[in-house]
Backbone as JSON Lines, residues from 0, in Angstrom:
{"i":0,"aa":"X","n":[-15.04,4.54,14.54],"ca":[-14.97,3.17,14.07],"c":[-14.81,3.24,12.08]}
{"i":1,"aa":"X","n":[-14.0,1.96,12.03],"ca":[-13.99,1.99,10.58],"c":[-13.45,0.24,10.17]}
{"i":2,"aa":"X","n":[-13.47,0.03,9.33],"ca":[-13.0,-1.44,8.87],"c":[-12.22,-1.81,9.62]}
{"i":3,"aa":"X","n":[-11.01,-0.78,10.02],"ca":[-9.74,-1.47,10.03],"c":[-9.71,-1.48,11.99]}
{"i":4,"aa":"X","n":[-10.72,-0.87,12.29],"ca":[-11.07,-1.9,13.78],"c":[-11.68,-3.09,14.07]}
{"i":5,"aa":"X","n":[-11.84,-3.35,12.78],"ca":[-12.49,-5.17,12.81],"c":[-10.86,-5.77,12.37]}
{"i":6,"aa":"X","n":[-10.38,-5.49,11.99],"ca":[-9.09,-6.34,11.56],"c":[-8.18,-6.12,13.25]}
{"i":7,"aa":"X","n":[-8.22,-5.33,13.89],"ca":[-7.78,-5.32,15.39],"c":[-8.27,-6.11,15.76]}
{"i":8,"aa":"X","n":[-9.6,-5.83,15.92],"ca":[-10.73,-6.73,17.06],"c":[-10.31,-8.45,16.64]}
{"i":9,"aa":"X","n":[-10.27,-8.78,15.49],"ca":[-9.91,-10.25,14.91],"c":[-8.77,-10.55,15.08]}
{"i":10,"aa":"X","n":[-7.68,-9.6,15.05],"ca":[-6.33,-9.58,15.92],"c":[-6.48,-10.47,17.13]}
{"i":11,"aa":"X","n":[-7.04,-9.59,17.7],"ca":[-7.1,-9.87,19.71],"c":[-7.79,-10.94,19.57]}
{"i":12,"aa":"X","n":[-8.89,-11.22,19.02],"ca":[-9.82,-12.61,19.25],"c":[-9.64,-13.76,18.45]}
{"i":13,"aa":"X","n":[-8.4,-13.98,17.9],"ca":[-8.13,-15.33,16.84],"c":[-7.01,-14.81,16.41]}
{"i":14,"aa":"X","n":[-5.61,-14.64,17.22],"ca":[-4.83,-14.18,16.33],"c":[-4.04,-15.5,15.8]}
{"i":15,"aa":"X","n":[-4.33,-16.22,15.77],"ca":[-3.4,-17.57,14.87],"c":[-4.32,-18.07,13.61]}
{"i":16,"aa":"X","n":[-5.34,-17.54,13.61],"ca":[-6.26,-17.95,12.43],"c":[-5.94,-17.21,10.85]}
{"i":17,"aa":"X","n":[-5.78,-18.07,9.91],"ca":[-5.71,-17.21,8.66],"c":[-6.46,-15.97,8.33]}
{"i":18,"aa":"X","n":[-5.81,-15.13,8.35],"ca":[-6.84,-13.89,7.32],"c":[-6.71,-13.88,6.27]}
{"i":19,"aa":"X","n":[-5.95,-13.55,5.61],"ca":[-5.52,-13.59,4.16],"c":[-4.85,-15.02,3.66]}
{"i":20,"aa":"X","n":[-5.09,-15.68,2.29],"ca":[-4.28,-16.29,1.44],"c":[-4.42,-15.66,0.3]}
{"i":21,"aa":"X","n":[-3.06,-15.82,-0.67],"ca":[-2.77,-15.5,-1.76],"c":[-1.98,-16.22,-2.57]}
{"i":22,"aa":"X","n":[-2.19,-16.34,-3.66],"ca":[-1.21,-17.42,-4.61],"c":[0.43,-16.03,-4.77]}
{"i":23,"aa":"X","n":[1.14,-17.24,-5.14],"ca":[2.34,-16.58,-6.04],"c":[2.93,-17.36,-6.79]}
{"i":24,"aa":"X","n":[3.2,-17.2,-7.89],"ca":[4.26,-18.16,-8.89],"c":[4.93,-18.55,-8.31]}
{"i":25,"aa":"X","n":[5.22,-20.08,-8.66],"ca":[6.36,-20.81,-8.13],"c":[8.05,-20.33,-9.03]}
{"i":26,"aa":"X","n":[8.89,-20.44,-8.26],"ca":[10.44,-20.03,-8.7],"c":[10.61,-21.52,-9.64]}
{"i":27,"aa":"X","n":[10.42,-22.17,-8.7],"ca":[10.91,-23.77,-8.8],"c":[10.33,-24.98,-9.64]}
{"i":28,"aa":"X","n":[8.95,-24.58,-9.25],"ca":[8.13,-25.99,-10.12],"c":[6.77,-24.8,-10.49]}
{"i":29,"aa":"X","n":[6.21,-25.67,-11.56],"ca":[5.27,-25.72,-12.23],"c":[4.18,-25.25,-11.14]}
{"i":30,"aa":"X","n":[3.25,-23.74,-11.63],"ca":[2.02,-23.85,-10.53],"c":[2.14,-22.53,-9.88]}
{"i":31,"aa":"X","n":[1.68,-22.35,-8.69],"ca":[1.37,-21.79,-7.63],"c":[2.05,-21.88,-6.12]}
{"i":32,"aa":"X","n":[2.57,-21.39,-5.36],"ca":[2.47,-21.64,-4.28],"c":[2.02,-20.78,-3.54]}
{"i":33,"aa":"X","n":[1.66,-20.8,-2.35],"ca":[0.37,-19.93,-1.43],"c":[1.27,-19.18,-0.53]}
{"i":34,"aa":"X","n":[1.04,-18.24,-0.01],"ca":[1.17,-17.63,1.29],"c":[0.12,-16.77,1.98]}
{"i":35,"aa":"X","n":[0.32,-16.54,3.21],"ca":[-0.95,-16.61,3.99],"c":[-0.06,-15.78,5.15]}
{"i":36,"aa":"X","n":[-1.17,-14.97,6.1],"ca":[-0.99,-14.41,7.12],"c":[-1.97,-14.05,7.85]}
{"i":37,"aa":"X","n":[-1.64,-14.55,9.22],"ca":[-2.56,-14.96,10.0],"c":[-3.34,-13.48,10.77]}
{"i":38,"aa":"X","n":[-4.55,-13.21,11.29],"ca":[-4.3,-11.59,12.3],"c":[-3.71,-11.11,12.56]}
{"i":39,"aa":"X","n":[-3.1,-11.63,13.25],"ca":[-1.86,-10.9,14.21],"c":[-0.93,-10.4,13.2]}
{"i":40,"aa":"X","n":[-1.02,-11.04,12.5],"ca":[0.25,-10.8,11.22],"c":[-0.22,-9.53,10.63]}
{"i":41,"aa":"X","n":[-1.29,-9.43,9.88],"ca":[-1.62,-8.71,8.9],"c":[-1.69,-7.44,9.71]}
{"i":42,"aa":"X","n":[-2.65,-7.76,10.95],"ca":[-2.26,-6.24,11.82],"c":[-1.19,-5.94,12.29]}
{"i":43,"aa":"X","n":[-0.03,-6.3,12.41],"ca":[1.41,-6.02,12.61],"c":[1.5,-5.52,11.31]}
{"i":44,"aa":"X","n":[1.47,-5.87,10.35],"ca":[2.01,-5.46,9.26],"c":[1.17,-4.33,8.88]}
{"i":45,"aa":"X","n":[0.39,-4.38,9.39],"ca":[-0.53,-2.92,8.59],"c":[-0.51,-1.85,9.13]}
{"i":46,"aa":"X","n":[-0.38,-2.22,10.81],"ca":[0.35,-1.25,11.61],"c":[1.36,-0.46,11.42]}
{"i":47,"aa":"X","n":[2.84,-1.11,11.3],"ca":[3.84,-0.8,10.63],"c":[3.67,0.02,9.47]}
{"i":48,"aa":"X","n":[3.2,-0.18,8.53],"ca":[2.88,0.5,7.62],"c":[2.33,1.48,7.54]}
{"i":49,"aa":"X","n":[1.21,1.56,8.7],"ca":[0.47,3.49,8.96],"c":[1.25,4.03,9.67]}
{"i":50,"aa":"X","n":[2.26,3.6,10.57],"ca":[3.02,4.32,10.85],"c":[4.21,4.85,10.35]}
{"i":51,"aa":"X","n":[4.61,3.87,9.61],"ca":[5.35,4.55,8.51],"c":[5.08,5.86,7.57]}
{"i":52,"aa":"X","n":[3.36,5.43,7.16],"ca":[3.09,6.69,6.32],"c":[2.81,7.66,6.95]}
{"i":53,"aa":"X","n":[2.2,7.58,8.69],"ca":[2.15,8.9,9.3],"c":[3.49,9.66,9.5]}
{"i":54,"aa":"X","n":[5.16,8.71,9.8],"ca":[6.39,9.58,9.72],"c":[6.37,10.34,8.42]}
{"i":55,"aa":"X","n":[5.66,9.64,6.97],"ca":[6.6,10.48,5.99],"c":[5.67,11.84,5.77]}
{"i":56,"aa":"X","n":[4.39,11.75,6.68],"ca":[3.68,13.03,6.47],"c":[2.2,13.15,6.02]}
{"i":57,"aa":"X","n":[1.95,11.79,5.19],"ca":[0.16,11.64,5.39],"c":[-0.44,12.3,6.28]}
{"i":58,"aa":"X","n":[-1.62,12.26,5.84],"ca":[-2.73,13.37,7.02],"c":[-3.94,12.32,6.46]}
{"i":59,"aa":"X","n":[-5.17,12.2,7.69],"ca":[-6.23,12.09,7.3],"c":[-7.06,12.73,6.69]}
{"i":60,"aa":"X","n":[-7.82,11.91,5.56],"ca":[-8.07,12.42,4.43],"c":[-7.89,12.62,3.02]}
{"i":61,"aa":"X","n":[-6.38,12.42,3.18],"ca":[-5.32,12.26,2.01],"c":[-6.03,11.3,0.92]}
{"i":62,"aa":"X","n":[-6.03,11.72,-0.4],"ca":[-6.1,11.02,-1.15],"c":[-5.18,10.23,-1.63]}
{"i":63,"aa":"X","n":[-4.73,8.84,-1.59],"ca":[-3.33,7.85,-1.79],"c":[-3.94,6.74,-2.96]}
{"i":64,"aa":"X","n":[-3.33,7.12,-4.23],"ca":[-3.17,6.12,-5.49],"c":[-2.8,5.15,-5.1]}
{"i":65,"aa":"X","n":[-2.97,4.03,-5.25],"ca":[-2.63,2.71,-4.86],"c":[-2.72,2.1,-6.2]}
{"i":66,"aa":"X","n":[-1.31,1.39,-6.49],"ca":[-1.14,0.61,-7.7],"c":[-0.48,-0.58,-7.24]}
{"i":67,"aa":"X","n":[-1.21,-1.64,-6.51],"ca":[-0.18,-2.81,-6.07],"c":[-0.82,-3.9,-6.31]}
{"i":68,"aa":"X","n":[0.43,-5.06,-7.25],"ca":[-0.35,-6.0,-7.31],"c":[-0.98,-6.91,-6.04]}
{"i":69,"aa":"X","n":[-1.79,-7.66,-6.37],"ca":[-2.96,-8.88,-5.23],"c":[-1.35,-9.01,-4.53]}
{"i":70,"aa":"X","n":[-1.8,-9.02,-3.27],"ca":[-0.29,-9.8,-2.47],"c":[-0.61,-9.79,-0.91]}
{"i":71,"aa":"X","n":[0.12,-10.34,0.18],"ca":[0.21,-9.68,1.43],"c":[-0.01,-8.37,1.4]}
{"i":72,"aa":"X","n":[0.93,-8.09,1.0],"ca":[1.45,-6.33,1.31],"c":[0.3,-5.54,0.55]}
{"i":73,"aa":"X","n":[-0.61,-5.96,-0.7],"ca":[-1.76,-4.88,-0.99],"c":[-2.86,-5.05,0.31]}
{"i":74,"aa":"X","n":[-3.33,-6.18,0.53],"ca":[-4.01,-5.87,1.87],"c":[-3.82,-5.69,3.04]}
{"i":75,"aa":"X","n":[-2.44,-5.45,3.7],"ca":[-1.64,-4.63,4.62],"c":[-1.76,-3.06,4.08]}
{"i":76,"aa":"X","n":[-1.53,-2.76,3.21],"ca":[-1.18,-1.45,3.0],"c":[-2.9,-1.28,2.65]}
{"i":77,"aa":"X","n":[-3.84,-2.05,2.27],"ca":[-5.19,-0.77,2.43],"c":[-5.69,-1.18,3.8]}
{"i":78,"aa":"X","n":[-5.07,-1.96,4.56],"ca":[-5.61,-1.58,5.85],"c":[-4.82,-0.52,6.84]}
{"i":79,"aa":"X","n":[-3.67,-0.15,6.4],"ca":[-3.09,0.97,7.04],"c":[-4.02,2.1,6.34]}
{"i":80,"aa":"X","n":[-3.92,2.2,5.34],"ca":[-4.56,3.65,4.52],"c":[-6.03,3.68,5.79]}
{"i":81,"aa":"X","n":[-6.95,2.53,5.78],"ca":[-8.1,2.88,6.62],"c":[-7.8,3.58,8.02]}
{"i":82,"aa":"X","n":[-7.03,2.59,8.85],"ca":[-6.3,2.98,9.82],"c":[-6.02,4.57,10.04]}
{"i":83,"aa":"X","n":[-5.56,5.04,9.41],"ca":[-4.86,6.73,9.38],"c":[-6.51,7.39,8.9]}
{"i":84,"aa":"X","n":[-7.31,6.68,8.17],"ca":[-8.04,8.1,7.99],"c":[-8.0,8.28,5.94]}
{"i":85,"aa":"X","n":[-7.21,7.89,5.58],"ca":[-6.61,7.79,4.09],"c":[-7.68,7.37,3.57]}
{"i":86,"aa":"X","n":[-7.44,7.97,2.39],"ca":[-8.18,7.61,1.13],"c":[-7.96,6.97,0.03]}
{"i":87,"aa":"X","n":[-7.93,5.5,-0.28],"ca":[-7.59,4.89,-0.99],"c":[-8.5,5.18,-2.46]}
{"i":88,"aa":"X","n":[-7.5,5.0,-3.34],"ca":[-8.1,5.5,-4.9],"c":[-7.26,4.07,-5.37]}
{"i":89,"aa":"X","n":[-8.21,3.32,-5.78],"ca":[-7.91,2.27,-6.99],"c":[-8.17,2.43,-8.41]}
{"i":90,"aa":"X","n":[-7.6,2.78,-9.35],"ca":[-7.98,3.28,-10.98],"c":[-7.38,1.58,-11.43]}
{"i":91,"aa":"X","n":[-8.44,1.37,-12.27],"ca":[-8.37,0.27,-13.34],"c":[-7.25,0.63,-14.84]}
{"i":92,"aa":"X","n":[-6.15,0.07,-14.43],"ca":[-5.19,0.19,-14.98],"c":[-4.94,-0.43,-16.47]}
{"i":93,"aa":"X","n":[-6.17,-1.1,-17.13],"ca":[-6.93,-1.61,-18.58],"c":[-7.37,-0.45,-19.07]}
{"i":94,"aa":"X","n":[-7.67,0.59,-18.77],"ca":[-8.83,1.39,-18.69],"c":[-8.04,2.4,-20.13]}
{"i":95,"aa":"X","n":[-6.69,2.29,-20.51],"ca":[-6.19,3.02,-21.61],"c":[-5.37,3.82,-21.01]}
{"i":96,"aa":"X","n":[-4.34,4.3,-21.3],"ca":[-3.32,5.72,-20.92],"c":[-3.65,6.56,-20.55]}
{"i":97,"aa":"X","n":[-4.52,7.2,-22.13],"ca":[-5.18,8.45,-22.0],"c":[-6.19,8.44,-20.73]}
{"i":98,"aa":"X","n":[-6.86,7.73,-20.42],"ca":[-8.29,7.53,-19.56],"c":[-7.32,7.66,-18.29]}
{"i":99,"aa":"X","n":[-6.43,6.62,-17.65],"ca":[-5.44,6.62,-17.17],"c":[-5.17,7.73,-16.48]}
{"i":100,"aa":"X","n":[-4.68,8.4,-17.07],"ca":[-3.19,9.61,-16.53],"c":[-4.6,10.86,-16.66]}
{"i":101,"aa":"X","n":[-5.44,10.74,-17.08],"ca":[-6.53,12.15,-17.19],"c":[-7.2,11.68,-15.56]}
{"i":102,"aa":"X","n":[-7.92,9.94,-15.3],"ca":[-8.07,9.97,-13.92],"c":[-7.66,10.52,-12.88]}
{"i":103,"aa":"X","n":[-6.21,9.91,-13.16],"ca":[-5.32,10.26,-11.99],"c":[-5.21,11.95,-11.77]}
{"i":104,"aa":"X","n":[-5.12,12.6,-12.75],"ca":[-5.27,14.25,-12.71],"c":[-6.24,14.47,-12.21]}
{"i":105,"aa":"X","n":[-7.48,14.03,-12.41],"ca":[-8.83,14.01,-11.76],"c":[-9.14,14.11,-10.53]}
{"i":106,"aa":"X","n":[-8.68,13.55,-9.87],"ca":[-8.19,12.61,-8.53],"c":[-7.69,13.62,-7.58]}
{"i":107,"aa":"X","n":[-6.4,14.01,-8.48],"ca":[-5.4,14.72,-7.52],"c":[-5.16,14.33,-6.26]}
{"i":108,"aa":"X","n":[-4.23,13.07,-6.2],"ca":[-4.1,12.43,-5.66],"c":[-2.76,13.05,-4.66]}
{"i":109,"aa":"X","n":[-2.49,12.42,-2.95],"ca":[-1.65,13.63,-2.43],"c":[-0.53,12.29,-2.44]}
{"i":110,"aa":"X","n":[-0.64,10.89,-2.23],"ca":[0.21,10.21,-2.29],"c":[0.24,8.67,-3.31]}
{"i":111,"aa":"X","n":[1.05,8.45,-3.42],"ca":[0.98,7.46,-4.58],"c":[2.21,6.08,-3.95]}
{"i":112,"aa":"X","n":[1.37,4.89,-3.85],"ca":[1.92,3.85,-3.36],"c":[2.02,2.66,-4.53]}
{"i":113,"aa":"X","n":[3.13,2.44,-5.64],"ca":[3.07,1.61,-6.39],"c":[3.97,1.06,-6.66]}
{"i":114,"aa":"X","n":[4.29,-0.11,-7.91],"ca":[5.22,-1.01,-8.2],"c":[5.61,-0.17,-9.08]}
{"i":115,"aa":"X","n":[7.0,-0.11,-9.23],"ca":[8.25,0.57,-9.83],"c":[7.84,0.9,-10.86]}
{"i":116,"aa":"X","n":[7.07,0.05,-12.19],"ca":[6.59,0.74,-12.98],"c":[5.84,1.73,-13.19]}
{"i":117,"aa":"X","n":[5.26,1.73,-12.42],"ca":[4.21,3.3,-12.61],"c":[5.06,4.72,-12.02]}
{"i":118,"aa":"X","n":[6.03,4.17,-10.98],"ca":[7.32,4.81,-10.69],"c":[8.0,5.84,-12.25]}
{"i":119,"aa":"X","n":[8.16,4.81,-12.43],"ca":[8.89,4.62,-14.07],"c":[7.9,6.04,-14.92]}
{"i":120,"aa":"X","n":[6.79,5.53,-15.08],"ca":[5.86,6.02,-15.57],"c":[5.27,7.55,-15.69]}
{"i":121,"aa":"X","n":[5.8,7.48,-14.21],"ca":[5.28,9.38,-13.92],"c":[6.77,10.41,-14.31]}
{"i":122,"aa":"X","n":[7.34,9.46,-14.69],"ca":[8.51,10.42,-14.71],"c":[8.55,11.03,-16.15]}
{"i":123,"aa":"X","n":[8.05,10.06,-17.2],"ca":[7.24,10.42,-18.61],"c":[6.22,11.21,-18.62]}
{"i":124,"aa":"X","n":[5.19,11.39,-17.86],"ca":[3.75,12.17,-17.74],"c":[3.64,12.75,-15.92]}
{"i":125,"aa":"X","n":[4.52,13.26,-15.84],"ca":[4.91,14.42,-14.44],"c":[3.14,15.26,-14.35]}
{"i":126,"aa":"X","n":[2.64,15.8,-15.19],"ca":[1.61,16.57,-15.19],"c":[0.37,15.94,-14.63]}
{"i":127,"aa":"X","n":[0.13,14.43,-15.04],"ca":[-0.74,13.69,-14.26],"c":[-0.87,13.04,-12.63]}
{"i":128,"aa":"X","n":[1.0,13.49,-13.02],"ca":[1.36,13.09,-11.61],"c":[1.68,14.31,-10.3]}
{"i":129,"aa":"X","n":[1.3,15.5,-11.18],"ca":[1.81,16.54,-9.9],"c":[1.58,17.05,-8.63]}
{"i":130,"aa":"X","n":[0.11,16.82,-8.15],"ca":[-0.51,16.91,-7.13],"c":[0.36,15.92,-6.25]}
{"i":131,"aa":"X","n":[1.03,14.98,-6.22],"ca":[1.64,13.59,-5.59],"c":[2.75,14.61,-4.61]}
{"i":132,"aa":"X","n":[2.67,14.61,-3.24],"ca":[3.89,14.87,-2.44],"c":[4.65,13.67,-2.3]}
{"i":133,"aa":"X","n":[3.51,12.93,-1.68],"ca":[4.24,11.79,-1.3],"c":[4.69,10.28,-2.17]}
{"i":134,"aa":"X","n":[5.45,9.51,-2.4],"ca":[6.13,8.41,-3.23],"c":[6.3,7.2,-2.38]}
{"i":135,"aa":"X","n":[5.34,5.71,-2.52],"ca":[6.2,4.38,-1.86],"c":[6.21,3.47,-2.85]}
{"i":136,"aa":"X","n":[7.24,2.8,-3.08],"ca":[7.73,1.82,-4.25],"c":[7.37,0.87,-3.24]}
{"i":137,"aa":"X","n":[6.85,-0.21,-4.07],"ca":[6.97,-2.43,-3.82],"c":[8.33,-2.33,-3.66]}
{"i":138,"aa":"X","n":[9.16,-1.81,-4.6],"ca":[10.53,-2.52,-5.09],"c":[11.31,-2.15,-4.28]}
{"i":139,"aa":"X","n":[12.79,-1.73,-4.52],"ca":[13.86,-1.79,-3.99],"c":[14.55,-0.08,-4.52]}
{"i":140,"aa":"X","n":[14.43,0.0,-6.14],"ca":[14.46,1.13,-6.81],"c":[13.91,2.48,-6.16]}
{"i":141,"aa":"X","n":[14.77,3.12,-5.49],"ca":[14.44,4.31,-5.24],"c":[15.03,5.83,-5.73]}
{"i":142,"aa":"X","n":[13.98,6.93,-5.58],"ca":[14.81,8.07,-6.03],"c":[14.44,9.38,-4.97]}
{"i":143,"aa":"X","n":[14.93,10.5,-4.96],"ca":[14.56,11.58,-4.5],"c":[14.05,11.16,-2.84]}
{"i":144,"aa":"X","n":[12.88,11.62,-2.32],"ca":[12.06,11.46,-0.76],"c":[11.4,10.02,-1.02]}
{"i":145,"aa":"X","n":[11.6,9.04,-2.26],"ca":[10.5,7.8,-2.46],"c":[11.21,7.21,-1.07]}
{"i":146,"aa":"X","n":[10.08,6.43,-0.4],"ca":[10.46,5.11,0.57],"c":[9.85,4.09,-0.15]}
{"i":147,"aa":"X","n":[10.65,2.63,0.22],"ca":[10.15,1.61,0.09],"c":[8.87,1.14,0.99]}
{"i":148,"aa":"X","n":[8.73,-0.32,0.7],"ca":[7.66,-0.53,1.67],"c":[8.38,-1.34,2.81]}
{"i":149,"aa":"X","n":[9.74,-1.75,2.46],"ca":[10.62,-2.19,3.58],"c":[10.75,-1.1,4.66]}
{"i":150,"aa":"X","n":[11.03,0.13,4.11],"ca":[11.51,1.29,4.58],"c":[10.08,1.67,5.67]}
{"i":151,"aa":"X","n":[9.15,1.45,5.26],"ca":[7.89,1.93,5.68],"c":[7.96,1.16,7.21]}
{"i":152,"aa":"X","n":[7.55,-0.82,6.87],"ca":[7.79,-1.51,7.87],"c":[8.76,-1.57,9.17]}
{"i":153,"aa":"X","n":[10.02,-1.17,8.52],"ca":[11.06,-0.81,9.6],"c":[11.02,0.53,10.62]}
{"i":154,"aa":"X","n":[10.01,1.92,9.67],"ca":[10.38,2.96,10.86],"c":[9.21,2.71,11.58]}
{"i":155,"aa":"X","n":[8.34,1.81,11.22],"ca":[6.91,1.17,11.74],"c":[7.29,0.17,13.06]}
{"i":156,"aa":"X","n":[8.16,-0.47,13.19],"ca":[8.44,-0.94,13.94],"c":[9.98,-0.78,14.99]}
{"i":157,"aa":"X","n":[10.01,0.06,14.7],"ca":[11.06,0.85,15.58],"c":[10.32,2.04,16.58]}
{"i":158,"aa":"X","n":[8.94,2.59,15.97],"ca":[7.75,2.89,16.93],"c":[7.36,2.43,17.54]}
{"i":159,"aa":"X","n":[7.07,2.92,19.15],"ca":[6.29,2.61,19.77],"c":[4.78,2.39,19.75]}
{"i":160,"aa":"X","n":[4.03,1.44,20.21],"ca":[2.38,2.14,19.08],"c":[2.15,3.33,19.2]}
{"i":161,"aa":"X","n":[1.46,3.91,18.14],"ca":[0.99,5.37,18.51],"c":[-0.77,5.1,19.01]}
């Protein structure tokens, strides 16, 4: 039992209750708008991500580097990692480039779930990212075996509960 089972429990007990709310800059008006997910929506999204990650080849105990901005997806991804028994690795990007690259190399992650800028960065600093076998982007630009969050959700929704 881990924290992900608590989400499943809350989704069953109070499916329509808001689980998370996050601010997002408005494109059309000054300030922020707020987006939220209910417990059942967060459970479903994290389940879809978990199935998608499992289908990619992630396995229990894999260290997974996460560079995702605070968002609804950040929470769903984190719960998906816990559901699979993966080890999320969050590294503070403000520590400076050299320290950041050294930390990534020392952790030796198997997976990377990140914003597009990090995937571009890894092209220039391949040595720090050489242990990574699985790549997921929050954006639409992909190459090689990289998957997008959208692809993970689609693959997770096409599969029956596992």
